[in-house]
C-alpha positions in Angstrom: 12.4 27.8 25.6 10.6 25.5 23.3 12.8 22.5 22.5 10.3 19.8 22.1 9.7 19.0 18.5 6.3 17.6 17.3 7.0 14.0 16.4 6.9 12.0 13.3 3.4 10.9 11.8 3.7 7.1 11.9 0.1 6.9 11.9 -0.4 8.2 8.3 2.1 5.7 6.8 0.8 3.0 4.6 0.3 -0.8 5.6 2.5 -3.1 3.6 1.1 -4.6 0.6 1.0 -8.3 0.8 3.4 -9.5 -1.9 2.8 -13.2 -2.5 4.1 -15.9 -4.8 2.2 -17.3 -7.6 1.3 -20.5 -5.7 0.1 -18.4 -2.8 -1.9 -16.3 -5.1 -3.6 -19.3 -6.5 -4.8 -20.4 -3.1 -6.7 -17.1 -2.7 -10.4 -17.0 -3.3 -11.3 -15.5 -6.7 -13.6 -12.9 -5.3 -10.7 -11.7 -3.0 -8.3 -11.3 -5.9 -11.0 -9.3 -7.8 -11.5 -7.1 -4.8 -7.8 -6.4 -4.5 -7.2 -5.7 -8.0 -10.2 -3.3 -7.9 -8.5 -1.4 -5.0 -5.2 -1.2 -6.8 -6.9 0.1 -9.9 -8.8 2.9 -7.9 -5.6 3.7 -6.0 -3.7 4.0 -9.3 -6.4 6.3 -10.7 -6.0 8.7 -7.7 -2.2 8.4 -7.7 -2.1 9.4 -11.5 -4.5 12.2 -10.8 -2.2 13.4 -8.0 0.7 13.5 -10.4 -1.2 15.3 -12.9 -2.1 18.1 -10.2 1.4 18.2 -8.8 2.5 19.0 -12.3 0.2 21.9 -12.3 1.5 23.1 -9.0 -2.0 22.3 -7.4 -0.1 20.9 -4.4 -3.1 20.7 -1.9 -5.4 19.0 -4.5 -2.5 16.6 -5.4 -1.9 15.8 -1.8 -5.7 14.9 -1.4 -5.5 12.5 -4.4 -2.4 11.0 -3.0 -4.1 10.5 0.4 -7.0 8.8 -1.4 -4.6 6.5 -3.0 -3.0 5.6 0.4 -6.4 5.0 2.0 -7.2 2.5 -0.6 -3.9 0.7 -0.1 -4.6 0.7 3.6 -7.5 -1.6 3.0 -5.2 -4.3 1.9 -4.9 -7.1 4.5 -1.9 -7.0 6.7 0.9 -9.4 5.7 1.6 -12.0 8.4 5.0 -12.7 6.9 8.1 -10.6 7.1 8.9 -9.2 3.6 12.2 -10.5 2.1 14.5 -7.5 1.9 15.4 -8.8 -1.6 12.0 -7.5 -2.6 13.6 -3.9 -2.4 16.4 -4.7 -5.0 14.4 -3.8 -8.1 14.5 -0.2 -9.4 11.5 1.9 -10.0 12.5 3.2 -13.3 10.4 1.6 -16.1 8.1 -0.2 -13.6 4.5 0.2 -13.7 2.7 2.8 -11.4 1.3 0.1 -9.2 4.9 -1.6 -8.8 6.3 1.9 -8.0 3.8 2.3 -5.2 4.3 -1.1 -3.9 8.0 -0.3 -3.6 7.3 3.1 -2.0 5.2 1.3 0.6 7.9 -1.2 1.4 10.5 1.5 1.8 8.1 3.6 4.1 7.5 0.8 6.4 11.0 -0.3 6.5 11.9 3.3 7.6 9.1 3.3 10.3 10.5 0.1 11.8 14.1 1.4 11.6 12.9 4.6 13.4 11.1 2.6 16.0 14.4 0.6 16.7 16.2 3.8 17.1 18.2 3.7 13.9 17.6 7.2 12.5 20.3 7.2 9.9 19.1 3.9 8.4 15.6 5.4 8.5 16.6 8.4 6.6 18.1 6.2 3.7 14.8 4.2 3.6 12.8 7.4 3.4 15.0 9.0 0.8 14.6 5.9 -1.3 10.7 6.2 -0.8 11.0 9.8 -2.1 12.6 8.7 -5.3 9.1 7.1 -6.1 6.8 9.8 -4.6 8.9 13.0 -4.1 5.8 15.2 -3.3 4.8 13.3 -0.2 4.7 16.0 2.5 4.2 13.4 5.2 7.6 11.5 4.2 9.4 14.9 4.0 8.1 15.6 7.7 9.2 12.4 8.9 12.6 12.8 7.3 13.0 16.2 9.1 12.2 14.5 12.4 14.9 11.8 11.8 17.4 14.6 10.8 16.6 16.3 14.0 17.4 13.1 16.0 20.9 13.1 14.5 21.4 16.8 14.9 21.5 17.6 11.4 19.3 20.6 11.9 19.7 22.5 8.6 18.7 19.3 6.6 15.7 19.0 9.0 14.7 22.6 8.3 15.2 22.0 4.4 12.6 19.1 4.6 10.2 21.1 6.7 10.3 23.9 4.2 9.4 21.3 1.5 6.5 20.3 3.7 5.1 23.8 3.8 5.5 24.2 0.1 3.6 21.1 -0.5 1.0 21.8 2.1 0.9 25.6 3.3 -1.6 24.5 5.9 0.7 22.3 7.9 0.7 23.8 11.3 3.1 21.2 12.8 5.8 21.9 10.3 5.7 25.6 11.0 5.9 25.0 14.7 8.9 22.7 14.3 10.4 25.3 12.0 10.0 27.8 14.8 11.5 25.5 17.4 14.6 24.9 15.1 15.2 28.5 14.4 14.6 29.5 18.2 17.0 26.8 19.6 19.1 25.0 17.1 19.8 27.2 14.2 19.4 30.5 16.0 17.6 33.1 14.0 14.9 34.8 16.0 13.4 36.6 12.8 12.8 33.3 11.2 11.6 31.8 14.4 9.2 34.5 14.7 7.8 34.2 11.2 7.2 30.5 11.7 5.7 30.9 15.0 3.2 33.5 13.9 2.2 31.3 11.0 1.6 28.6 13.4 -0.5 30.7 15.7 -2.7 31.6 12.7 -3.2 28.0 11.7 -3.7 26.7 15.4 -4.9 29.6 17.5 -6.0 27.2 20.3 -2.9 25.1 20.2 -1.5 24.0 23.6 1.8 25.7 22.7 0.4 29.1 21.7 0.5 30.7 25.1 4.2 30.0 25.6 5.0 31.0 22.0 3.1 34.3 22.4 5.1 35.0 25.7 8.4 34.3 23.7 7.3 36.5 20.7 6.5 39.5 23.2 9.9 38.9 25.0 11.9 38.9 21.7 10.0 42.0 20.5 10.9 43.9 23.6 14.5 42.9 23.5 14.8 44.5 20.0 13.6 47.9 21.2 
């Protein structure tokens, strides 16, 4: 029996944007400000392109554009100050794309910290708030699924994992975790077999493949 879920993807989540006051901003060197603005503009360009592709159901291409936007944001310097939670008070509706991305990053980082501090329910709320800004982030849906598993809300976890594979059909970990869920926690051997077989196709040399094949053979024999 496999009951070990592949863990959340904390490593892919964005570094916080450094939100500074006007006074602090004036203290920065002009060339640093120009560099940061250039990064934001490039990130915004990829973000908008991702939205366009997503609207055309080009999920993989959209995901690639969003990752490019994320990579640019990751180049911002780490903030040495804790962000005031009041920053989260403003709503995304009517805000610029850059502001929306900044808010998304804040919610995601908040969710990561809550998860690390063993507060899955609060982490879920933060991830859901992040999804209001970027609903097509396969990685956020994946992390949400992990948090739902932690509080034993398995149908909800499966729902978000299915969303992951809709956005990224090549996500082998999502197939694996769906197999685990349907093998152990939402018993449905037929669905477990479907997701495990897809995982084997995507990760034929995976460390878990041998055990999965044995389980598949065993369940196939029991049906005879």
